[in-house]
C-alpha atoms as an extended CHARMM CRD file, in Angstrom:
* protein
*
       175  EXT
         1         1  MET       CA             -0.2900000000       -0.0760000000       -0.3160000000  PROA      1               0.0000000000
         2         2  THR       CA              1.2090000000        3.5480000000       -0.7100000000  PROA      2               0.0000000000
         3         3  GLY       CA              0.8170000000        6.6170000000        0.9800000000  PROA      3               0.0000000000
         4         4  SER       CA              0.7620000000       10.3580000000       -0.4870000000  PROA      4               0.0000000000
         5         5  VAL       CA              2.0310000000       12.9470000000        1.4820000000  PROA      5               0.0000000000
         6         6  PRO       CA              3.3890000000       16.3240000000        0.0680000000  PROA      6               0.0000000000
         7         7  ALA       CA              6.5970000000       16.9860000000        1.1950000000  PROA      7               0.0000000000
         8         8  SER       CA              5.5940000000       20.2390000000        3.1390000000  PROA      8               0.0000000000
         9         9  ALA       CA              4.9200000000       18.4130000000        6.9750000000  PROA      9               0.0000000000
        10        10  SER       CA              6.5310000000       20.1990000000       10.0810000000  PROA      10              0.0000000000
        11        11  GLY       CA             10.0440000000       18.7590000000       11.0200000000  PROA      11              0.0000000000
        12        12  PRO       CA             13.6690000000       19.7060000000       11.4320000000  PROA      12              0.0000000000
        13        13  ALA       CA             14.5300000000       22.4070000000        8.7370000000  PROA      13              0.0000000000
        14        14  GLY       CA             17.7230000000       24.0380000000        9.7760000000  PROA      14              0.0000000000
        15        15  ASP       CA             21.2840000000       23.8190000000        7.4110000000  PROA      15              0.0000000000
        16        16  ALA       CA             23.0300000000       22.5290000000       10.8190000000  PROA      16              0.0000000000
        17        17  ASP       CA             20.0760000000       19.9960000000       11.6960000000  PROA      17              0.0000000000
        18        18  ALA       CA             20.3110000000       18.5760000000        8.4420000000  PROA      18              0.0000000000
        19        19  ALA       CA             23.8890000000       18.3800000000        7.7500000000  PROA      19              0.0000000000
        20        20  ALA       CA             23.7380000000       16.9510000000       11.4000000000  PROA      20              0.0000000000
        21        21  TRP       CA             20.6240000000       14.3480000000       10.6700000000  PROA      21              0.0000000000
        22        22  GLY       CA             23.0570000000       13.2660000000        7.3590000000  PROA      22              0.0000000000
        23        23  GLU       CA             25.9440000000       12.7460000000        9.6210000000  PROA      23              0.0000000000
        24        24  LEU       CA             23.7300000000       10.5550000000       12.0370000000  PROA      24              0.0000000000
        25        25  LEU       CA             22.8020000000        8.4030000000        9.1180000000  PROA      25              0.0000000000
        26        26  ALA       CA             26.2410000000        8.0500000000        8.1430000000  PROA      26              0.0000000000
        27        27  ALA       CA             27.2470000000        7.1870000000       11.2860000000  PROA      27              0.0000000000
        28        28  SER       CA             24.5540000000        4.5720000000       11.3640000000  PROA      28              0.0000000000
        29        29  TYR       CA             25.7190000000        3.1270000000        7.7810000000  PROA      29              0.0000000000
        30        30  ARG       CA             29.2940000000        3.1650000000        8.9800000000  PROA      30              0.0000000000
        31        31  GLU       CA             28.0310000000        0.6880000000       11.8420000000  PROA      31              0.0000000000
        32        32  ILE       CA             25.7370000000       -1.6810000000        9.4490000000  PROA      32              0.0000000000
        33        33  GLY       CA             29.2160000000       -1.8860000000        6.9990000000  PROA      33              0.0000000000
        34        34  GLU       CA             31.4300000000       -2.7760000000        9.4110000000  PROA      34              0.0000000000
        35        35  ARG       CA             28.6810000000       -5.5600000000       10.9430000000  PROA      35              0.0000000000
        36        36  ALA       CA             26.8510000000       -6.7940000000        7.9720000000  PROA      36              0.0000000000
        37        37  MET       CA             28.2930000000       -5.4160000000        4.3980000000  PROA      37              0.0000000000
        38        38  ARG       CA             32.1370000000       -5.6060000000        4.5390000000  PROA      38              0.0000000000
        39        39  ASP       CA             32.0330000000       -9.1700000000        3.5530000000  PROA      39              0.0000000000
        40        40  LEU       CA             29.0640000000       -9.6620000000        1.2200000000  PROA      40              0.0000000000
        41        41  PRO       CA             29.8150000000       -9.4920000000       -3.1950000000  PROA      41              0.0000000000
        42        42  ILE       CA             27.6290000000       -5.8740000000       -3.2430000000  PROA      42              0.0000000000
        43        43  TYR       CA             30.5430000000       -4.1000000000       -1.2040000000  PROA      43              0.0000000000
        44        44  ASN       CA             32.6180000000       -1.6750000000       -3.3550000000  PROA      44              0.0000000000
        45        45  ASP       CA             36.1890000000       -1.4350000000       -1.0710000000  PROA      45              0.0000000000
        46        46  ALA       CA             36.7730000000        1.6480000000       -3.6990000000  PROA      46              0.0000000000
        47        47  LEU       CA             33.8950000000        3.7860000000       -1.9150000000  PROA      47              0.0000000000
        48        48  GLY       CA             33.2110000000        5.1670000000        1.8560000000  PROA      48              0.0000000000
        49        49  ILE       CA             29.9870000000        6.4390000000        2.8600000000  PROA      49              0.0000000000
        50        50  GLU       CA             28.9030000000       10.1160000000        2.7050000000  PROA      50              0.0000000000
        51        51  ALA       CA             26.2160000000       12.2290000000        3.0520000000  PROA      51              0.0000000000
        52        52  VAL       CA             25.9030000000       14.3910000000        0.1380000000  PROA      52              0.0000000000
        53        53  GLY       CA             24.3930000000       17.6940000000        0.0190000000  PROA      53              0.0000000000
        54        54  PHE       CA             21.4540000000       17.0950000000        3.1050000000  PROA      54              0.0000000000
        55        55  ARG       CA             19.3740000000       20.1470000000        3.4860000000  PROA      55              0.0000000000
        56        56  PRO       CA             15.9960000000       21.2510000000        4.6390000000  PROA      56              0.0000000000
        57        57  PHE       CA             13.1380000000       20.8760000000        2.1760000000  PROA      57              0.0000000000
        58        58  ASN       CA              9.7870000000       21.7920000000        2.6140000000  PROA      58              0.0000000000
        59        59  GLY       CA              9.9550000000       21.4960000000        6.0960000000  PROA      59              0.0000000000
        60        60  THR       CA             11.9770000000       17.8280000000        6.2560000000  PROA      60              0.0000000000
        61        61  ILE       CA             15.5580000000       17.2400000000        5.3690000000  PROA      61              0.0000000000
        62        62  VAL       CA             16.7410000000       15.2290000000        1.9010000000  PROA      62              0.0000000000
        63        63  GLY       CA             20.1190000000       14.6340000000        0.9980000000  PROA      63              0.0000000000
        64        64  ILE       CA             21.7310000000       11.6740000000       -1.1320000000  PROA      64              0.0000000000
        65        65  MET       CA             23.4850000000        8.8640000000        1.2930000000  PROA      65              0.0000000000
        66        66  VAL       CA             26.5940000000        6.8440000000       -0.5710000000  PROA      66              0.0000000000
        67        67  THR       CA             27.4310000000        3.7570000000        0.4790000000  PROA      67              0.0000000000
        68        68  PRO       CA             29.8720000000        0.9370000000       -1.2620000000  PROA      68              0.0000000000
        69        69  TRP       CA             26.5040000000       -0.9760000000       -1.5270000000  PROA      69              0.0000000000
        70        70  PHE       CA             23.5140000000        1.7130000000       -2.4080000000  PROA      70              0.0000000000
        71        71  MET       CA             23.1060000000        5.6610000000       -3.2610000000  PROA      71              0.0000000000
        72        72  ASN       CA             19.7280000000        6.4490000000       -1.5870000000  PROA      72              0.0000000000
        73        73  VAL       CA             18.0150000000        9.5430000000       -1.4690000000  PROA      73              0.0000000000
        74        74  ALA       CA             17.3620000000        9.6700000000        1.7220000000  PROA      74              0.0000000000
        75        75  MET       CA             14.7700000000       11.7820000000        4.8650000000  PROA      75              0.0000000000
        76        76  PRO       CA             13.3160000000       11.1910000000        7.6700000000  PROA      76              0.0000000000
        77        77  ALA       CA              9.7160000000        9.5040000000        7.7960000000  PROA      77              0.0000000000
        78        78  GLY       CA              8.7100000000       10.5820000000       10.8870000000  PROA      78              0.0000000000
        79        79  ALA       CA              8.2510000000       14.4410000000        9.5320000000  PROA      79              0.0000000000
        80        80  VAL       CA              6.6340000000       13.7050000000        6.3050000000  PROA      80              0.0000000000
        81        81  THR       CA              4.6980000000       10.7750000000        6.9550000000  PROA      81              0.0000000000
        82        82  PRO       CA              1.4300000000       10.1760000000        9.4030000000  PROA      82              0.0000000000
        83        83  ALA       CA              2.3370000000        7.2280000000       12.0330000000  PROA      83              0.0000000000
        84        84  THR       CA              1.2760000000        4.3950000000        9.2870000000  PROA      84              0.0000000000
        85        85  SER       CA              1.2930000000        0.7390000000        8.1510000000  PROA      85              0.0000000000
        86        86  ASP       CA              2.2170000000        1.5720000000        4.2840000000  PROA      86              0.0000000000
        87        87  ALA       CA              5.8670000000        0.4450000000        2.9810000000  PROA      87              0.0000000000
        88        88  THR       CA              6.2260000000        3.2550000000        0.7450000000  PROA      88              0.0000000000
        89        89  VAL       CA              5.2410000000        7.2700000000        0.3730000000  PROA      89              0.0000000000
        90        90  ARG       CA              4.8540000000        9.2030000000       -2.8290000000  PROA      90              0.0000000000
        91        91  MET       CA              6.7450000000       12.9460000000       -1.9930000000  PROA      91              0.0000000000
        92        92  ARG       CA              6.8550000000       15.7480000000       -4.0610000000  PROA      92              0.0000000000
        93        93  PHE       CA              9.8520000000       17.3780000000       -5.3730000000  PROA      93              0.0000000000
        94        94  PRO       CA             10.3310000000       20.3070000000       -7.8070000000  PROA      94              0.0000000000
        95        95  ALA       CA             11.0390000000       17.4580000000      -10.4650000000  PROA      95              0.0000000000
        96        96  GLY       CA              8.0960000000       15.6210000000       -9.9000000000  PROA      96              0.0000000000
        97        97  ASP       CA              6.5620000000       12.9850000000       -7.3470000000  PROA      97              0.0000000000
        98        98  ILE       CA              9.0700000000       10.0000000000       -6.3040000000  PROA      98              0.0000000000
        99        99  GLU       CA              7.9200000000        6.8240000000       -4.3750000000  PROA      99              0.0000000000
       100       100  PHE       CA             10.2610000000        6.6020000000       -1.3520000000  PROA      100             0.0000000000
       101       101  THR       CA             10.4080000000        2.9390000000        0.5700000000  PROA      101             0.0000000000
       102       102  LEU       CA             10.4320000000        3.8080000000        4.2690000000  PROA      102             0.0000000000
       103       103  SER       CA             12.4440000000        1.1640000000        6.8810000000  PROA      103             0.0000000000
       104       104  GLU       CA             13.4260000000        1.7060000000       10.8040000000  PROA      104             0.0000000000
       105       105  ILE       CA             17.6310000000        2.2470000000       11.3620000000  PROA      105             0.0000000000
       106       106  ALA       CA             19.2670000000        1.7910000000       14.7580000000  PROA      106             0.0000000000
       107       107  ARG       CA             19.8840000000        5.1870000000       16.4020000000  PROA      107             0.0000000000
       108       108  ILE       CA             17.6000000000        6.7940000000       13.5950000000  PROA      108             0.0000000000
       109       109  GLY       CA             14.0870000000        5.9740000000       13.2940000000  PROA      109             0.0000000000
       110       110  ARG       CA             11.9900000000        6.1770000000       10.5010000000  PROA      110             0.0000000000
       111       111  ASN       CA             13.8420000000        6.5310000000        7.4570000000  PROA      111             0.0000000000
       112       112  ALA       CA             12.3300000000        7.2040000000        3.7450000000  PROA      112             0.0000000000
       113       113  SER       CA             14.3760000000        6.4550000000        0.9690000000  PROA      113             0.0000000000
       114       114  CYS       CA             14.3960000000        5.8270000000       -3.2080000000  PROA      114             0.0000000000
       115       115  SER       CA             17.5770000000        3.7080000000       -4.8330000000  PROA      115             0.0000000000
       116       116  LEU       CA             19.4930000000        5.4430000000       -7.3820000000  PROA      116             0.0000000000
       117       117  PHE       CA             22.2100000000        3.1400000000       -7.6320000000  PROA      117             0.0000000000
       118       118  SER       CA             22.2660000000       -0.3060000000       -5.9530000000  PROA      118             0.0000000000
       119       119  PRO       CA             25.0950000000       -2.0640000000       -6.5240000000  PROA      119             0.0000000000
       120       120  MET       CA             27.8020000000        0.8610000000       -7.1420000000  PROA      120             0.0000000000
       121       121  PHE       CA             30.6210000000       -1.2690000000       -9.1480000000  PROA      121             0.0000000000
       122       122  GLN       CA             30.4460000000        1.3200000000      -11.4190000000  PROA      122             0.0000000000
       123       123  PHE       CA             32.1320000000        3.6110000000       -9.5400000000  PROA      123             0.0000000000
       124       124  ALA       CA             35.9370000000        4.0300000000       -9.5440000000  PROA      124             0.0000000000
       125       125  ASP       CA             36.1190000000        6.2460000000       -6.5480000000  PROA      125             0.0000000000
       126       126  MET       CA             34.4150000000        8.0710000000       -3.9690000000  PROA      126             0.0000000000
       127       127  ASP       CA             34.7130000000       11.1850000000       -6.2420000000  PROA      127             0.0000000000
       128       128  ALA       CA             33.1020000000        9.8090000000       -9.4730000000  PROA      128             0.0000000000
       129       129  ALA       CA             29.7090000000        8.5360000000       -6.6440000000  PROA      129             0.0000000000
       130       130  ARG       CA             29.7480000000       12.0060000000       -4.7490000000  PROA      130             0.0000000000
       131       131  ALA       CA             29.6100000000       14.0540000000       -8.4720000000  PROA      131             0.0000000000
       132       132  THR       CA             26.9240000000       11.7310000000       -9.3360000000  PROA      132             0.0000000000
       133       133  ALA       CA             24.9340000000       11.8480000000       -5.9050000000  PROA      133             0.0000000000
       134       134  GLU       CA             25.9050000000       15.8110000000       -6.0300000000  PROA      134             0.0000000000
       135       135  ALA       CA             24.1530000000       15.8630000000       -9.6880000000  PROA      135             0.0000000000
       136       136  ALA       CA             21.3320000000       13.5600000000       -8.8020000000  PROA      136             0.0000000000
       137       137  LEU       CA             20.0340000000       15.8890000000       -6.0370000000  PROA      137             0.0000000000
       138       138  ALA       CA             20.5500000000       18.8550000000       -8.7480000000  PROA      138             0.0000000000
       139       139  GLU       CA             17.9150000000       17.2810000000      -10.8000000000  PROA      139             0.0000000000
       140       140  LEU       CA             15.6730000000       16.6050000000       -8.0500000000  PROA      140             0.0000000000
       141       141  MET       CA             15.3240000000       20.1340000000       -7.3230000000  PROA      141             0.0000000000
       142       142  LEU       CA             15.0190000000       21.5010000000      -10.6630000000  PROA      142             0.0000000000
       143       143  PRO       CA             11.5670000000       22.3250000000      -11.2600000000  PROA      143             0.0000000000
       144       144  ALA       CA             10.2860000000       19.8320000000      -14.3510000000  PROA      144             0.0000000000
       145       145  ASP       CA              8.3210000000       22.8140000000      -16.2630000000  PROA      145             0.0000000000
       146       146  SER       CA             11.7660000000       24.8420000000      -15.4150000000  PROA      146             0.0000000000
       147       147  GLU       CA             13.5620000000       26.1490000000      -18.9580000000  PROA      147             0.0000000000
       148       148  GLU       CA             16.6940000000       23.7710000000      -17.9560000000  PROA      148             0.0000000000
       149       149  ALA       CA             14.4250000000       20.9980000000      -17.9840000000  PROA      149             0.0000000000
       150       150  VAL       CA             12.6880000000       21.4200000000      -21.0640000000  PROA      150             0.0000000000
       151       151  ARG       CA             15.8860000000       22.0100000000      -22.5400000000  PROA      151             0.0000000000
       152       152  ARG       CA             17.7400000000       18.8880000000      -21.0780000000  PROA      152             0.0000000000
       153       153  ARG       CA             14.4130000000       17.2070000000      -22.4310000000  PROA      153             0.0000000000
       154       154  GLU       CA             14.4600000000       18.4710000000      -25.7260000000  PROA      154             0.0000000000
       155       155  PRO       CA             16.5130000000       15.3260000000      -28.2530000000  PROA      155             0.0000000000
       156       156  GLU       CA             19.9610000000       17.1560000000      -28.9870000000  PROA      156             0.0000000000
       157       157  THR       CA             19.5060000000       15.9730000000      -32.8480000000  PROA      157             0.0000000000
       158       158  SER       CA             16.2450000000       15.8000000000      -35.0520000000  PROA      158             0.0000000000
       159       159  PRO       CA             14.4310000000       12.2210000000      -35.4550000000  PROA      159             0.0000000000
       160       160  ILE       CA             15.3220000000       10.8490000000      -38.4320000000  PROA      160             0.0000000000
       161       161  ASP       CA             12.0910000000       11.2530000000      -41.0500000000  PROA      161             0.0000000000
       162       162  ARG       CA             11.3940000000        8.4440000000      -43.1860000000  PROA      162             0.0000000000
       163       163  ARG       CA             10.6600000000       10.5800000000      -46.4550000000  PROA      163             0.0000000000
       164       164  ASN       CA             13.6040000000       12.5610000000      -45.9990000000  PROA      164             0.0000000000
       165       165  PHE       CA             16.0500000000        9.2070000000      -45.5340000000  PROA      165             0.0000000000
       166       166  LEU       CA             14.6460000000        7.9330000000      -48.5150000000  PROA      166             0.0000000000
       167       167  ARG       CA             14.8640000000       10.8420000000      -50.9220000000  PROA      167             0.0000000000
       168       168  GLY       CA             18.7680000000       11.3370000000      -49.5680000000  PROA      168             0.0000000000
       169       169  VAL       CA             17.8470000000       14.7520000000      -48.0420000000  PROA      169             0.0000000000
       170       170  LEU       CA             19.8820000000       13.7020000000      -45.2640000000  PROA      170             0.0000000000
       171       171  MET       CA             23.0470000000       13.2210000000      -46.7140000000  PROA      171             0.0000000000
       172       172  GLU       CA             22.7340000000       16.2320000000      -48.2050000000  PROA      172             0.0000000000
       173       173  ARG       CA             22.3320000000       18.2520000000      -45.0600000000  PROA      173             0.0000000000
       174       174  HSD       CA             26.1280000000       15.8610000000      -44.2810000000  PROA      174             0.0000000000
       175       175  ALA       CA             27.6650000000       16.7520000000      -47.3200000000  PROA      175             0.0000000000
């Protein structure tokens, strides 16, 4: 079952609170990594655990959690979901609606996360993973109808028109 809640409920809102929550989440994942993940085949030894870009957003906190086994958009669930037994919640962001999975994490409590990558073997090092996390967060915060978003969705080349292809018009353009 899925709950649908706008990301506007009250909760932690300051930059310092956001960064602190991200670091607390990272510390929890470091503990999980050492205890349960390090020896699994999905663990990328080239990566560390880092909270990237955690910031206030509409009365809650959002950021990207990078670990050697996943990269997720993460936020505290308590500030954005009423007490519910639903396993997921849909959140509205400038880029559009995103579905988050709800879970419990020791020392953190209820957490909402949306998987971006898992496993993490396409990342050679932490710099590449961090840059991807920063780009993903920037895209999440980019309004879907903004000039930049519309420009990015436009194809760089026009689709091939069958008639022009058969008439050789495409060849004339490149010659």
